C-alpha positions, 0 to 999 in steps of 0.5 A: 709384812706377813712372811708366808703371804709374801712367800706365796706371792713370790711363788706365784709370781715366779710361776707367772714369769716362767710359764707365761713370760717364758724367762730363764730361771736366773732372770726370774730369781733376780726379778723375784728378789727385786719385787720382794725388796719393793713390796717390803719397802712399799708395805703393800702386796697390791700397790697402787700406781701412785705407790709404785711411782713414789718407790721408784722416785725414792730409789732415784733420790737414794741414788740407786745404781742404773741396773738396780732401778731398771731391774726393780722397774721391770719386776714391778711391771711384770707383777702388775701385768700379772695382776691384770693392769699395765704400768710403764715406768721410765728408764734412767739414762744408761751410764758409760761404764768404766771398769776399775780396780781389775786385778793384774796378772801378778795379783791373780797369781798371788790369789791362786798361790794363797789357796790353802787346799786343792778345793780353793785352788780349783775354784779360783783357777776356774774363775780366773782362767774361764771368766764364768759368772758366778752362777754358771760355776755353781751350776756346773757339772763334772760332765760339762768340763772336757779335760782332754780339750781344755774346754768347758760347756756352760749350760743355761747361762745368761739368757738361757744360752749354752756356750763352749769356752776355753780354759788353760792347761794349767787350770785343767791340771789343777781340776784333775788334782781336785777330782782325784781327792773329790771324787765325782760322777759326770752328773754331779756338781763340780763344786759342792758344799763341804758338810752336806755336799749340796750344790753351791749358792752364789754366796758360798763362792763369794765367801770363799773368794773373799776369804783367799783374797784376804790372805794376799790382798788384805782389805781389798774388795774381791768378788767373782765378777771382778775376776771375770773383769780381770780376765777380760782386761788381761786378755786385751792387754795381751792382744786378744781380739774383741770377738774372742773376749766376747765369746769367752764371756758369753756377751750377747752384744759386742757393745758389752765387751767394748767397755774393756777397751774404754777402761784399758789405758794400757792397751790403748797406749801400747797400740799407739806406740806400735802404730804411731807415724815415723815423723822423726 
């Protein structure tokens, strides 16, 4: 498949999603990646409905995840609409999610302590205490962090929404130490690449976290979204309300937050012990 032609097709597709569909940049980038993979797989820039259905069937048979199939279907539907015809693809039944493998408070503490420099420590602390998404941290600017009130303003997060979230005073002190050694202006990105001082890519943050995690947690797979899940679970175990967790994570619906209740046996057990009837 011609690389330059694919690049041009994706550029026009992204422009269509932004201008004609009004989608947020993060959503556009996700659809663009899904479409790129699909076009390469089908080996056609103008696939027919039959080609598309065979591709989606292949994804089902290959046991791709629910979200991968849905996002690919949506991307292809938008692409077809851009080209002037409509196709409607079915959606698989959404599975009931159970969050597994979250880090305990002790494990997160060990992760922070295994940082070798203040830059690593500041990144891990912010992830651990804020629960921000990978891209949200990469896009965070110095002026968005209110060191006086221990709060962070997340701008244009998921679904292009702004929100204000909390961080701990301990996290704030680490960020202050970081900014003392890494001078920044308010409009600068809080974290940048070491050599060229460019904005971090999501892969850069994942790589840093993976490097730090290997020092204490060995071969265990640790990634930014797992740190986000861990914050929600540990807040819940300490008695935080679902509304507090929902607002901190930036969930649009409370149903998204409920997965942590369904995944946390410790909280369910402790509440049972507290509220159980006094029969004996």
